Structures are given as C-alpha cells and as structure tokens.
N, C-alpha and C positions, 0 to 999 in steps of 0.2 A: 807544680810538684816535681815534675821531671827536670826542671831547670837545675835543681840542686844536684841531680845525678850527672847532668852534663858538666857542671862545674867541677865535680870530683874527677870525672874522666879527663877533662881538659888539663887539670893539674897533673894527672898521671902522664898524659901524652906529652906535655911540655917538659916534664921531668925526664922522660925517655927520649927526649929529643923528637758502577752500575747505572745511576742517572747519567746524563750526558756529561762528557768531559768538559771542564771549564776552559774558556779561551785562554791562550797563552799570549798575552800582550808582550811585545818585545821591549824590554827596558833599555835605557841608555846605559851601556856597559863602559865603565871607565877602564883605561889601562891600569895595570898593577901599580898602585901608588901608595904612599904613606905620608903621614904628617909628623913633623917634629915640633916639640915645644918652642924651639928657637925660631923655626921658620914655618908659619902656618900654611904656606903654599905647598901644593902637592909636588912631590919629587919622585922620580922613578925608584923602584926597589927591585932587588934581585930575587930570584926564586929561592925558597927555603931549601936547606940541605936535606938530603934523603936520609934522615937519621931517626925517624919515628917508626916504632914497631906497631904494625897493624894486626888486628885479629883476623882479618879476611884478606884474601889475595885480590889483585887488581881486577881480574876477570869477574869474580863473584860480585865485587862492588859495582862494576859497570852494569851487570845484569840486574842488580838491586835497583840501581838508578832507573833503568828502563821499566822495571816492573811497577815502580811507583808512578812513573809517568803514564802507564796504561790504566791505572785504577781510577775509580770515581773519587772526586775530592769532597763529595757532599758531606760525608761523616766527619771529616776533619774540619770542614767549614762550620758545621753545627757545633762541634766541640769548642772551637775557638771562640765563637760568638755567644755561647750559652750564658755566661755570666752577665755580659753587657746587655744582651737581649732581655734577660730575666729582670734586671733592674729597670731597664728602659720601659718595658711593657707592663710592669706591675706597680706603678705608682698608685697611691691611694686616692680613689675618686671620692669626692664629697658632694653632698647636695644639701647644704645648710643655708637657710635664709635668715639673715640678720634682721631683727626687728628695727623699725625706723629710728627709734630713739637711740639705740646702741650704734646704729650705722652712722648717725650724725656725729656721735662722740668719736667713733672710729675715724671718720674723715678729719676731724679736728686733730686727733692724735697723729695722723699721717703728716699733718702740716707742722706740728710741733716736734715730732720725733719721739714722743713719749706717750705711753698708754697706761691708764689706771689698771692696777693688777686685777681687781675684781671684774672689770670690763673685759680684760684680756682672757680671763678664765671662762667667762660666759661665752665669748666668741670662739676661742681656740681650744678650750679645755685646759688641762694641766700642762704647764710648760716647764721642761727641765731647766733647772737653774734659776727659777724665778724667786726662790727663797732669799737669794742674795740681795734682792731689791725690796724686801718686805718693809724695811724701815722707811724707804723712800715712798713706798706706796704706788710706784709706777715703774713700768718697764720701758727700756728703749726699743725702738723698732726701726726697720728699714723699709721705706715705702718705694715701690718700683712701679711707676705708672707706664701704661702701654698706649694711652690716648695722646692725641696731638696736644690737648690741653690737660694739664695735670689735674685741674679742678673738676674734670668731668666725672671721674671715678666710675667709668664704664667697665674698663678692663684694666686690672692692675694686680700686683702681688704685694704681700707683706711678709717680712721675715721678723718675727718677734725676737727680741734680744739682739738683733743684728747678726753679723757674720763673724764675730770675734774669734771663733774656733776654727777647726778644720771642716766642720759640717754644720748644717743648720736645717730647720724646718722652714719651708716656704709655702704659704697659702695663696692660691690663685683665685681671684674674684671675677665674677661677671655681675656688675652692679652690686646689689646687696646680698648676692649668693656666693658662698664658697664652693667652687666646682672641683678643686683638687688640692691635695697636700703632697708635696714632694720633699723627701728628706735628701738633701744634696750634699755629697762629699766634694766640696770645691777645693779643699786643701789650702789654697793661697788667697782666698777672698772670693765672696760670691759676686758673680756678674751675670745678670740675666739680660740678654738683648732681645730685640723684637723688630718686626717689620710687618707691613701689610702685604699679603700675597695678592696675586692678580685678581682673585675673586673677592677681594676686599676684606678677607678674614685675617685676623691677627695670628702671626706665627711667633712663638717665643723660643729661645734656645740658650743653653748654657753648657759649660764643661763639667763633666762628672769624672772625678779622680778614682782610678781603680788600683793604682800602685804608685808608690813613690819611695825613693831611698837614694843611697849613694850609687850613682851610675845607672839608675833605672827610674823611669816614670811613664805613666800611661793615663791619658785623658781621652774621653769620647765626647763628641758633640751630641747633645740630646735636643731634638727639635719636636715641639708640640704645637698644636693648632687649636684655636677656639673654633668649635664646630657644634652647632645644635645644642648650645648650652653646656657643652662639655669641653674639656681640654684633652685632645686625643694625641697619641704618639704617632709621628709622621716620618721621622728619619733619625737613625742612630748611625753615626759615622765617626771614624777615627779622627781625633783632633791632634793629639801629640803622642808619640811613642819614642822611647829611648832605651836602648840596652847596650851597655858598654862591657868591655872585657873585665872580669871573666864570668859574667852572670848568665851566660847561655852559650849555645853552640854558634851563634852569630852575633855580630855587632851591627846594630842598625839604628836609624833615626827616621822619623816621619813627622812632619809638621803641616797641618792644614790651616788655612786662613780663609775667611769668607771674603770673596772678591766682590760679589754683588748678590742681590736678593731676588731680582726679577729678570731672568730666571735665576734661581738659587745656584750659585757657582762657587766651588771651593778650589783653591790652589793648593796642591800638595807638593812638598819638596821632600825628597827621600834619598836614603843611601843604605848600602848593605856591604858587609865584609864578613869573612869567616873569623871566628873568635880563636885564632891560633896564636895570638900575642896582642899586647897592648897597642901596637902600631900595625895591625894587619892591613894589607892593601885593600882599598875600597874598590869594589868591582861594579857597583851601581851607584851613580850619582846623577839624579835627574829631577825633573819637576814636570807637572802637568796640571791642566784644568779639568775638573769634573763638573759637569752640569747635571742638574736634577730637575725632572719634570713632574708635575702633579698628576697622579693617577686617581681619578675620582672613585672608581669602583672599589679599590682597596683603601682609599683615603690615606695614601702615603706618597712621599716623594721617592722617585726611582732614579738611580744614577744612570746616565747615558755613558756607560763605561766604554762602549765600543768606539766612541769618538775621543777617548783619552788614551794615554800611554800606560795606564795601570788598570787592572781589572779588580773587581770586588774580591775574588779569592786571593789575589796578590796583596791587597790592602790588609786582609786578615792575617797575613804572615808577619805583620808588624805588631800584632797583639802579643802581650807578654804572657803567652800561654804555650802549651806544647804544640807548636805549629810547624815543626821541622818537616814532617811528611808533606804537609800542604806547600811549604816552600819548595821542596824538591819537585813536587808535581807541577807547580805553576812556573817554575824556572828550569824545567827539564832541558829545554833546548840550549839554554845558556850554559848549564852545567856540562852538557855534552861537548860544547865547544871548548870549555875550559880543559877537558881531558885531552884535547889535541894541542895544548900549548905548554911550553916548557915552564912558564912562570906560574901557572895555576893548576897543573895536573896534580902535583903532590898535595897541595892544600885541599883540593876538591876530594881526592881519595881519602885524606885524613878525616875530612868532614863526614863523608858517607860512612866511613868505618865507625866513627863515633855514634852516628845515628842508628846504624844497624845493631851495634852492641846493645843499645838500650831498647830497641824495638824487639829484640830477641829475648829480653829478660821477662 
C-alpha cells in the first residue's frame, strides 16, 4: 500500500531536483556504479547534485537513522512475512480415501492424461472450468509423480485441467488417499519438484507468485514434507524478487536457486540501490549460500544464516511490502558509512527523508 505513496514522493523529489536485535550481516558493498543500455558493464558514476529539497535537516535524519537501528525489528519482520506465511501455512488439508475401483481408473487417467468428468467429480468435487469439456466427457490432467517408478502411485500429485492459466488446484496423494489440496498461483506454469530428505521422507516444493507486473515480481519457495500421513509446511523462503524504478523507495533484485538437497542449500544472488533515478548506483551486489537443517521438534527446516552473508531479516527487505524500516535497521552500519562519503551522502539523506515523511503521516 505504502509503495504508491513512495512513488508519488519520488516523483516530487525528482521534479524538485524489544526482543533481541537482529544480527547485521555485512553485505558486499559495491562502489557507486550505474549501468547504461549500450554498455551492460558497470561504470563509475558521480555524486548527484545538491538540488533536492528535504523536509528534515541532516542532523535530524541522522538521529532518525540511529533510532531505527536501536529498535527491535520483530514487528517489521512479522508485517513483511504476514501474507506469505498465511498462504504457506493455511493450505487445505484433506483426508479422503478413494475407493479401489475409482483409484484404478484414476491411475489409468494419469497414464493417458485424461479423466472422465463423472469420475473427476467423485474424486475432486466440482472443478472450475469443467463445463468446457462436457461434450468430450473427459478432462485433461497433469500427473506429477514423486516415486522413483511412476507406476508405484505411492506419493504423487494431480492437477485437474492442467496448468493452462496463472493458477490451479493441485491435489496431493499418499496412495489412494488425498492428503492435501493446494491452490497455487504459479503465474508462468506449474512446476512441482521433489527429493528424498535424509530421513527418507519426500519433500516437495514449488514457487508461489505474490506479485507480477512491469518492473516488479515476487515469488516464494514453498517446501512441504510427507510426514505421518500428512503434507506439512516445512520452509517458506524467498525465491525471486524484483523492484525497479519508480515502484518503491529502493531498486532491488534477489534470485534464489536450489544448489543441492542434502543438506538443502540455496544460492542467493542479490543487489540493492536507492530509487532516485532509473540508473541509480548499485551499492550492494553480492551472492551467498544458505544451508538449511532439519529441526525435528518444530518439524521445519531452519536456515543457518550465521554462516551466510545474508540474514533472515535482510532477506525480508526484498519482499514487495512496506519493509523500509526493516531495511534501515538491518543495514544501519552500511548507511552510516554512506553518510561519510561524498558519493552516497546526499542519496542516503534523500532516502531517509522520504521514509521519515511517510512514517510521520
């Protein structure tokens, strides 16, 4: 919501010319650089001219920076993660046993890629859009096996109607039982991956889209595990985030890729800049590996962030939410250093001024 306010303020600026404090991992800070369409390589850029009118003086803004650095980040972290955590943890659990005759027909449908409409309704209930297939009498389906041999039908998923749109329903099976139904906003095509964890249990994961548009997108990895006849949520982590000028107070990108599964390890490549122009200098350009270990008591994967160059609070600053206070808190030391440099002082003060304007509203 507040991003629209930041956009308006950015246009005006450009026209005018208590719980424990989170760890502050030190990011790799790039020198002030910019990119040009003709030359994708980074080239030095000069400091902006002192021609912007601020609402607050320098001393007050520096005090504001320190005050945010001293506060607890917990509330900002919860606010940033609220939407993704709600979706991730509130998938629909099912416990429906398919009778033997219908299950045999279902397995045959998985092999042919088509399923009788009456059978589909008995198994899955009403399916949006099935009326378009009434004349054919059958529905297409996407079969996603998790077993070494597809013919085992021990653990698998089915997407009735396939993934032709931006979202779809996916039903997860354990034998002839449906154990979960996930409505997945995949945006560009459904892809459900899987692997066997060290305990021999199957972990499945896919990307959920939370926002997409011109110059912005946001996907999270959703990891679930077959455990005790259920499919339980075990890890929700940022997969891709992108915000370009002028859609927020910062320009940033982050992309995660699964490097290996035992132990689960993600590689994150990320960058940050202030959104004071379409070619703002990039001040963070880095990558790191994050390893996740299984925690049996909570039945979740936990990131070993202390051995990475990025912390969980810092990852949350790449969410397309109102995360500016969290960014200031987690990058406090870096911003303090910027205030001591000729190339970044003005940009940093302009950024702090913009955030304080809206925090005071």
